[in-house]
Backbone bond lengths (Angstrom), bond angles and torsions (degrees), N, CA, C in turn:
res aa  C-N    CA-C-N  psi(-1)  N-CA   C-N-CA  omega(-1)  CA-C   N-CA-C  phi
1 X - - - 1.446 - - 1.531 107.94 -
2 X 1.319 116.77 128.38 1.465 118.72 -179.29 1.527 111.21 -68.06
3 X 1.324 114.70 145.37 1.466 119.64 179.44 1.521 109.85 -78.00
4 X 1.340 116.19 136.62 1.461 122.35 178.77 1.525 107.25 -95.08
5 X 1.345 117.58 130.90 1.472 118.78 -179.82 1.524 111.26 -64.93
6 X 1.331 116.22 156.88 1.457 122.00 179.52 1.517 112.34 -60.61
7 X 1.322 115.68 160.22 1.459 121.33 -178.52 1.519 108.96 -143.06
8 X 1.332 117.20 137.62 1.457 121.78 177.38 1.527 108.77 -71.80
9 X 1.336 116.89 129.02 1.470 122.07 177.65 1.517 108.27 -127.76
10 X 1.304 117.07 158.04 1.460 122.46 179.50 1.523 109.71 -98.22
11 X 1.312 115.04 140.64 1.456 121.84 174.41 1.520 108.33 -94.10
12 X 1.330 117.22 148.97 1.456 121.30 176.90 1.521 108.69 -145.34
13 X 1.316 115.76 169.10 1.453 121.17 -179.78 1.520 108.82 -103.51
14 X 1.320 115.20 132.92 1.458 122.55 177.33 1.523 106.09 -124.59
15 X 1.338 116.51 99.29 1.466 119.56 -172.68 1.510 108.59 67.03
16 X 1.335 116.40 -123.88 1.468 120.38 178.32 1.519 112.44 -100.19
17 X 1.350 116.83 10.60 1.466 121.33 -177.50 1.517 111.42 -110.49
18 X 1.310 115.85 145.71 1.455 120.46 170.58 1.523 106.60 -84.29
19 X 1.329 117.62 141.55 1.458 121.09 -176.20 1.518 110.30 -138.43
20 X 1.315 115.31 164.57 1.455 122.78 175.87 1.522 107.08 -143.20
21 X 1.327 117.35 138.56 1.459 120.81 173.92 1.519 107.42 -82.09
22 X 1.307 116.25 133.38 1.459 120.34 -179.46 1.527 108.00 -90.93
23 X 1.346 117.55 118.46 1.469 120.18 179.15 1.530 111.07 -60.74
24 X 1.329 116.33 152.15 1.462 122.95 -175.31 1.523 112.24 -50.69
25 X 1.332 117.50 -42.12 1.470 119.04 -176.27 1.536 112.92 -68.86
26 X 1.342 117.66 -10.58 1.464 121.42 178.48 1.532 112.39 -110.29
27 X 1.344 117.84 6.59 1.458 120.14 -176.60 1.526 111.59 -56.02
28 X 1.327 115.23 145.04 1.460 122.27 178.24 1.526 109.00 -104.47
29 X 1.334 117.63 150.12 1.463 119.67 176.98 1.530 110.68 -73.47
30 X 1.314 116.31 156.51 1.462 121.09 175.73 1.510 112.93 79.00
31 X 1.341 115.21 -167.34 1.468 120.03 -178.16 1.522 112.20 -124.72
32 X 1.330 116.93 14.43 1.461 121.47 175.62 1.523 109.56 -136.91
33 X 1.331 115.94 152.07 1.459 121.64 178.05 1.524 108.93 -144.56
34 X 1.320 115.47 161.21 1.459 122.89 174.93 1.530 107.00 -105.52
35 X 1.327 116.82 130.49 1.456 121.65 179.53 1.527 108.11 -120.13
36 X 1.336 115.70 135.76 1.462 119.88 176.79 1.518 108.85 -148.16
37 X 1.309 114.65 161.84 1.465 121.05 178.65 1.513 109.28 -112.92
38 X 1.325 115.58 134.32 1.463 122.36 172.99 1.521 105.87 -125.47
39 X 1.336 116.93 102.51 1.463 120.68 -174.53 1.521 108.86 63.76
40 X 1.340 117.24 -124.54 1.466 119.43 178.10 1.524 112.17 -97.91
41 X 1.340 117.40 10.66 1.470 121.94 178.59 1.524 110.49 -95.19
42 X 1.316 116.16 137.49 1.453 122.73 174.39 1.525 106.75 -105.55
43 X 1.320 117.28 123.11 1.461 122.09 -175.67 1.524 108.69 -116.29
44 X 1.327 115.92 127.69 1.462 122.17 177.99 1.525 107.27 -121.00
45 X 1.332 116.17 124.95 1.459 121.66 -179.23 1.525 109.52 -127.42
46 X 1.344 116.95 152.50 1.460 118.60 176.05 1.532 109.69 -61.52
47 X 1.321 116.31 140.73 1.460 120.49 175.61 1.518 107.82 -77.73
48 X 1.299 116.13 135.65 1.464 120.34 176.59 1.520 108.67 -76.13
49 X 1.332 116.90 145.55 1.468 118.34 177.74 1.524 110.74 -56.04
50 X 1.329 116.03 141.77 1.457 120.63 -175.25 1.520 113.88 -85.98
51 X 1.330 118.13 -16.11 1.458 118.87 -176.28 1.529 109.80 -150.58
52 X 1.319 115.48 166.81 1.456 120.67 176.06 1.524 110.05 -61.57
53 X 1.328 117.64 -37.52 1.469 120.43 178.33 1.524 110.97 -61.57
54 X 1.329 117.82 -39.03 1.465 121.22 177.84 1.525 110.61 -65.11
55 X 1.319 117.11 -40.08 1.466 120.61 177.89 1.522 109.66 -64.39
56 X 1.324 117.20 -46.99 1.462 120.66 -179.62 1.527 111.26 -62.43
57 X 1.328 117.43 -38.78 1.467 121.14 179.64 1.525 111.57 -66.20
58 X 1.329 117.91 -25.02 1.463 120.76 -178.17 1.528 112.99 -85.14
59 X 1.333 117.89 -9.84 1.464 121.37 -177.71 1.524 110.94 -78.12
60 X 1.318 115.40 144.58 1.461 121.13 175.13 1.529 108.41 -77.21
61 X 1.329 117.89 143.19 1.467 119.15 177.91 1.525 111.11 -65.60
62 X 1.333 115.84 148.42 1.459 120.98 178.01 1.518 108.83 -81.52
63 X 1.302 116.44 132.93 1.462 121.84 177.16 1.522 107.16 -106.92
64 X 1.333 115.03 67.93 1.453 119.86 -173.22 1.521 108.88 -149.26
65 X 1.322 116.43 139.22 1.467 120.73 175.57 1.517 108.70 -91.68
66 X 1.322 116.03 134.79 1.449 120.84 178.69 1.526 108.84 -105.17
67 X 1.327 118.17 143.74 1.465 119.98 -179.64 1.528 110.43 -70.18
68 X 1.336 114.80 154.56 1.460 119.29 174.52 1.518 108.88 -66.08
69 X 1.324 116.39 148.02 1.460 122.25 178.91 1.524 107.29 -111.54
70 X 1.312 114.90 126.60 1.467 119.52 -179.33 1.527 109.56 -71.28
71 X 1.345 115.54 143.07 1.466 119.80 174.61 1.523 107.69 -77.72
72 X 1.307 116.74 116.03 1.464 121.54 179.50 1.516 109.43 -95.48
73 X 1.333 117.55 151.78 1.469 119.26 177.83 1.530 109.84 -64.50
74 X 1.323 115.69 147.68 1.447 121.48 -179.08 1.505 109.34 -84.21
75 X 1.342 116.38 127.57 1.460 120.94 175.79 1.522 108.93 -78.57
76 X 1.325 116.07 136.94 1.455 119.46 175.64 1.520 109.00 -80.88
77 X 1.308 115.63 142.57 1.464 121.33 -178.63 1.521 107.59 -126.07
78 X 1.315 115.46 131.25 1.467 120.88 176.72 1.507 109.04 -91.06
79 X 1.317 116.37 128.36 1.464 120.54 179.64 1.510 110.83 -103.57
């Protein structure tokens, strides 16, 4: 993915919090992010899904028909 150059943004106050609008070209997927500070840098990264259910919920439905699968006889296995 090509790197997007930095962009000047304005900070504003939202209640008792400082906030920044994220420009479209910097939008993150999902509705949660991880924020941390490294020195004087503020880093915001997409939050990884917390569970398999969250991953499955984020997938787009398949628009594809699958063929029927014939029921085959079960082979016996000696253990």
